[in-house]
N, C-alpha and C positions, 0 to 999 in steps of 0.2 A: 504493500500500500504506500509506504514511504517513497519507494522508487517511482511508482506511478505518479504520485503527487509532485515529486521533484521533476519528472519528465514533463508533466503538464505545465509546471511553473516555468521551466526553461523554454518550452514551446511558446508560451504567452510572451515571455520577455523578448525572444527573438523576433516574433511577429510585431510586437510594439516597436522595437528598434528599427527593423527593416521598413515597416510601413511608414514610420515617421520620416525616415531618410528618403524614401521614395516620393513623399509629398512635396519636398522642397524643390527638386528639379521639375516636377510636374507643374507646380505653381509658376516657376520661372518660364516654362514653355508657354503657358497660357498668357502670361504677361507679354511675352515676345509676339505672340499671335495678335493680341489686342493692339500692340504698337504697329504691327504690319498692316492691319486694317486701316489705320489712320494715314498710311502712306498712299501714294497715287497708284492703287492696284486696280486692274481691270475688273469688271463685274464678275466674270467667270472665276477670277482668282479669289475674289471676296467669298464667293459661294464655297469654294474649296477650303478656304481658311475657316469658315464657319463650320463646315463638316468636321474638320480636324479638331476644332475647339469643342464640339459636342462629344466627340470620342474621348477627348482628354477629360472632359467634365464627368463622363460616365466612369472613367477609370478612377478619377479623384473620389467620386462618391463611393465606389467599391472599396478603395483603400481606407477611407474614413470609417466606413462601416466595419471593416476588418479590425481597424484600430479600436473602435468601440467594443467589439466583441472580445478582443484580446485583453483590454483593460478590465472588462467585467469578469472574465475568467481569472485574471490575476488579482482580483479584489482591489484594484487601483481606482475604480470609478465609484465614488460614494455620492449619494444624493445630497445636495445642499438645498434643503426645502425652505421656502420662504413665501410670503404673500407676493403674488405676481399679477400684474395687469395683463389680461389677455390681449389687449390692443397692442402691447409692446411686442407680441409674438405674431399676431395676425397680420399686421400691416407689412412687416418685412417679408413674410411668406407670400403675401399677395404680389409684392414687387418681384420676388424671386421667380414665381411661377407664371406670371402674366404673359411674358414673351413666349414661353414654351407652349402654353395653351393656345395662344394666337397662331403660332406657327403650325399647329396641328389642326387648326380650324375648330377649336373647342371653346366653349364659354367657361370662364372661371369666376365664381362669385364667392367672396369671403365676406360674410355679413359683419359689419362693425359691431363692437360690443364694449360696454363699460364694466363688464364683470371682472372680478379679481378672484384668483384661485390660490390654493396652497399647494405648491409643487416646486420642483427644481426647474427653473426657467430654461436652462440649456437642454436638459433631458426631455422636457415637454416639447420644446421646439423640434428636437430630433424626431420625436414620436409623430408630431403633426406633419413635419417635413416628409417623412417616409410615407405617411398615409396619403398625402397629396400627390407625391411622385408616383405612388403605386396606382392611384385612381386615374391619373392622367395617362399613365403608361398603357392601361388596359381599356381605355375608353376610345372608341373609334368615332363616335358622333354624339352630339349633345354637349355635355359638359360636366363640371364638378362644382359642388356647392359645399362650403364649410360654414358652420354656424354653431351657436350654443344655446342651450335653454336650461332653466333652473328646474331641478328636481329635488324638492324638499330643501335640505341644507347643502345640496351638492350642485355642481354644474356639469352638464353633459355636453361635450363637444362632439359634433357629428360631421363626418366627411362622407358625402353622398355622391355617387357617380352614376352615369347612365351607360355603364359598360355591359358586358355579356352576362354578368352574374356569376356566382360561384356555386358549383354543385355541392350539395350537402356533404357528400363523401369526402370532399377536399377541404372543408372549412376548418378542420383542426390541423391538417398537414401543412397548410400554407403558412402557418406561424413557425414552422421549423426551418432550420438553416438549409439553404439550397433547394427549397421546394417552391415551385411556381405553379400558378394556375395554367390550365391547358390552353386557354384562349389568350394568346399574347398578341401584341401589336407589332408583329414582324420584327424588324431590327430594334424596336424599342424595348424588347423584353429585357428584364433585369436578371440579376444573379440569384434571386430567391433569398436575399438577406434582409431586405427592408422590413418585412413584417416580423421577422425573428427579433430584430432590434426593438420594434414596437412592443412586442410581448415581453422581452426581457427588461426594458426600461420601465414599462408599466408595472411589472412585478416588483422591481426595486423600489418604486415610488408608492406602491400599494394602490395604484389606480386600476379600475376595472375596464377591460376591453371587451366589447361586444361586437358581433357581426350579424347583420341581417341582409339577406340577399334573395333575389328572385331571378331565375334564369331568363335572359332576354330583356330584363328591366333594369338591372343595376344592383349595386351593393351599397350598404351604409355601415361604416365603421364608427363606433362610439367609444369615447374615453370619458369615464365618470370620475370626478375628483372633488375634493372638498372646496367649498366656496369660502373665500376670505371676506372678512367684514372690513368696512372702511377704517375701523379703529386699528386693524392690523397693518395697514399700509403706511409706509414711510412717506412723510410729506415731501 
């Protein structure tokens, strides 16, 4: 048992180190591409640059997800729970995903809210980020809606899409590492890690994750978490 634990710890440490080191040149490559776009580049060249940038962004997302998983496995990622305004998370996410939705011809609506919750803001952002990315990835037409509602003393954040829906037999498996739904959006398909991060972060935070889905009509992922009072918020 000690040998297995030591091997697991070593694996996590190596993954954390390698992933962190890989992110640095990857970020440098994306910065170089953004500088290249600002130069006098033909329209065809701009299209190719954008395609390369999307590929690098996908790789960056995979590396960050692997880094999160490795830190969780190594016990290095601990929640820093505090009162958090949802607007401080919702608006940046809207800006992040608006262009992606537009490029795919999808609508993206993130309803503004004044609600505050008790959570780790960085981990909650990653949960919602992965839910939005997953919803946009598997939606071919229509769009994605994110909003929240009060349920007793809690807040329920919902991400709804108009995608193909998820068969009941797959609804548990999709939260496992490297598991994906069968209906993918061609080359937009992910690595099957996003929902595993959602599940693991939610478990660390004590937030409940629910899934409701109808084949041919779409899916709704819900995150239920404690609501903060105005007295808890720092002025």
